[in-house]
mmCIF file of the C-alpha atoms, coordinates in Angstrom:
data_MODEL
# 
_entry.id   MODEL 
# 
loop_
_atom_site.group_PDB 
_atom_site.id 
_atom_site.type_symbol 
_atom_site.label_atom_id 
_atom_site.label_alt_id 
_atom_site.label_comp_id 
_atom_site.label_asym_id 
_atom_site.label_entity_id 
_atom_site.label_seq_id 
_atom_site.pdbx_PDB_ins_code 
_atom_site.Cartn_x 
_atom_site.Cartn_y 
_atom_site.Cartn_z 
_atom_site.occupancy 
_atom_site.B_iso_or_equiv 
_atom_site.pdbx_formal_charge 
_atom_site.auth_seq_id 
_atom_site.auth_comp_id 
_atom_site.auth_asym_id 
_atom_site.auth_atom_id 
_atom_site.pdbx_PDB_model_num 
ATOM 1  C CA . VAL A 1 1  ? -41.696 -23.001 38.484 1.00 0.00 ? 1  VAL A CA 1 
ATOM 2  C CA . LEU A 1 2  ? -41.699 -23.537 34.767 1.00 0.00 ? 2  LEU A CA 1 
ATOM 3  C CA . VAL A 1 3  ? -40.371 -20.598 33.587 1.00 0.00 ? 3  VAL A CA 1 
ATOM 4  C CA . PRO A 1 4  ? -36.691 -22.264 32.583 1.00 0.00 ? 4  PRO A CA 1 
ATOM 5  C CA . LEU A 1 5  ? -38.570 -24.430 30.661 1.00 0.00 ? 5  LEU A CA 1 
ATOM 6  C CA . ALA A 1 6  ? -40.386 -22.288 27.982 1.00 0.00 ? 6  ALA A CA 1 
ATOM 7  C CA . PRO A 1 7  ? -37.224 -20.999 26.027 1.00 0.00 ? 7  PRO A CA 1 
ATOM 8  C CA . LEU A 1 8  ? -36.386 -25.015 25.569 1.00 0.00 ? 8  LEU A CA 1 
ATOM 9  C CA . SER A 1 9  ? -39.934 -26.020 24.971 1.00 0.00 ? 9  SER A CA 1 
ATOM 10 C CA . THR A 1 10 ? -40.545 -22.874 22.307 1.00 0.00 ? 10 THR A CA 1 
ATOM 11 C CA . ILE A 1 11 ? -36.948 -23.561 20.796 1.00 0.00 ? 11 ILE A CA 1 
ATOM 12 C CA . ALA A 1 12 ? -38.299 -27.395 20.557 1.00 0.00 ? 12 ALA A CA 1 
ATOM 13 C CA . GLY A 1 13 ? -41.644 -26.363 18.941 1.00 0.00 ? 13 GLY A CA 1 
ATOM 14 C CA . ALA A 1 14 ? -39.780 -24.491 16.369 1.00 0.00 ? 14 ALA A CA 1 
ATOM 15 C CA . TRP A 1 15 ? -37.471 -27.300 15.114 1.00 0.00 ? 15 TRP A CA 1 
ATOM 16 C CA . LEU A 1 16 ? -40.702 -29.554 15.498 1.00 0.00 ? 16 LEU A CA 1 
ATOM 17 C CA . VAL A 1 17 ? -42.140 -27.379 12.642 1.00 0.00 ? 17 VAL A CA 1 
ATOM 18 C CA . ARG A 1 18 ? -39.591 -27.649 10.504 1.00 0.00 ? 18 ARG A CA 1 
ATOM 19 C CA . ARG A 1 19 ? -38.806 -31.043 10.649 1.00 0.00 ? 19 ARG A CA 1 
ATOM 20 C CA . MET A 1 20 ? -42.492 -32.192 9.917  1.00 0.00 ? 20 MET A CA 1 
ATOM 21 C CA . ARG A 1 21 ? -44.636 -31.680 6.885  1.00 0.00 ? 21 ARG A CA 1 
ATOM 22 C CA . ALA A 1 22 ? -47.292 -29.408 7.478  1.00 0.00 ? 22 ALA A CA 1 
ATOM 23 C CA . GLU A 1 23 ? -49.831 -32.544 5.920  1.00 0.00 ? 23 GLU A CA 1 
ATOM 24 C CA . LEU A 1 24 ? -48.950 -33.870 8.927  1.00 0.00 ? 24 LEU A CA 1 
ATOM 25 C CA . PHE A 1 25 ? -48.061 -31.446 11.289 1.00 0.00 ? 25 PHE A CA 1 
ATOM 26 C CA . TYR A 1 26 ? -51.127 -29.893 11.446 1.00 0.00 ? 26 TYR A CA 1 
ATOM 27 C CA . PRO A 1 27 ? -53.665 -33.012 11.745 1.00 0.00 ? 27 PRO A CA 1 
ATOM 28 C CA . PHE A 1 28 ? -51.068 -33.911 15.211 1.00 0.00 ? 28 PHE A CA 1 
ATOM 29 C CA . THR A 1 29 ? -51.557 -30.490 16.693 1.00 0.00 ? 29 THR A CA 1 
ATOM 30 C CA . TYR A 1 30 ? -55.219 -30.192 16.060 1.00 0.00 ? 30 TYR A CA 1 
ATOM 31 C CA . ALA A 1 31 ? -55.736 -34.538 17.923 1.00 0.00 ? 31 ALA A CA 1 
ATOM 32 C CA . THR A 1 32 ? -53.487 -33.171 20.759 1.00 0.00 ? 32 THR A CA 1 
ATOM 33 C CA . VAL A 1 33 ? -55.684 -30.301 21.120 1.00 0.00 ? 33 VAL A CA 1 
ATOM 34 C CA . ALA A 1 34 ? -58.895 -32.147 21.318 1.00 0.00 ? 34 ALA A CA 1 
ATOM 35 C CA . VAL A 1 35 ? -57.461 -35.014 23.344 1.00 0.00 ? 35 VAL A CA 1 
ATOM 36 C CA . VAL A 1 36 ? -56.178 -31.877 25.694 1.00 0.00 ? 36 VAL A CA 1 
ATOM 37 C CA . ALA A 1 37 ? -59.875 -30.553 25.548 1.00 0.00 ? 37 ALA A CA 1 
ATOM 38 C CA . VAL A 1 38 ? -61.548 -33.826 26.352 1.00 0.00 ? 38 VAL A CA 1 
ATOM 39 C CA . LYS A 1 39 ? -59.955 -33.976 29.272 1.00 0.00 ? 39 LYS A CA 1 
ATOM 40 C CA . LEU A 1 40 ? -60.188 -30.268 30.945 1.00 0.00 ? 40 LEU A CA 1 
ATOM 41 C CA . LEU A 1 41 ? -63.970 -31.277 30.117 1.00 0.00 ? 41 LEU A CA 1 
ATOM 42 C CA . TRP A 1 42 ? -63.477 -34.602 31.568 1.00 0.00 ? 42 TRP A CA 1 
ATOM 43 C CA . ASP A 1 43 ? -61.876 -32.729 34.834 1.00 0.00 ? 43 ASP A CA 1 
ATOM 44 C CA . GLY A 1 44 ? -64.449 -30.060 34.923 1.00 0.00 ? 44 GLY A CA 1 
ATOM 45 C CA . ILE A 1 45 ? -67.765 -32.300 34.924 1.00 0.00 ? 45 ILE A CA 1 
ATOM 46 C CA . ALA A 1 46 ? -65.940 -34.159 37.342 1.00 0.00 ? 46 ALA A CA 1 
ATOM 47 C CA . GLY A 1 47 ? -65.468 -31.522 39.861 1.00 0.00 ? 47 GLY A CA 1 
ATOM 48 C CA . LEU A 1 48 ? -69.188 -30.624 39.687 1.00 0.00 ? 48 LEU A CA 1 
ATOM 49 C CA . LEU A 1 49 ? -70.503 -33.903 40.569 1.00 0.00 ? 49 LEU A CA 1 
# 
């Protein structure tokens, strides 16, 4: 279902990397990964209870 979006997402990501400075891009990326990790942990713990 999401396969058609993969090339578009890749192109958008490459464009974003070129447009943003590394000093902004990497902290933004790490923060986004941290938010997703907390959400996954929350969902996993909630599923156990």
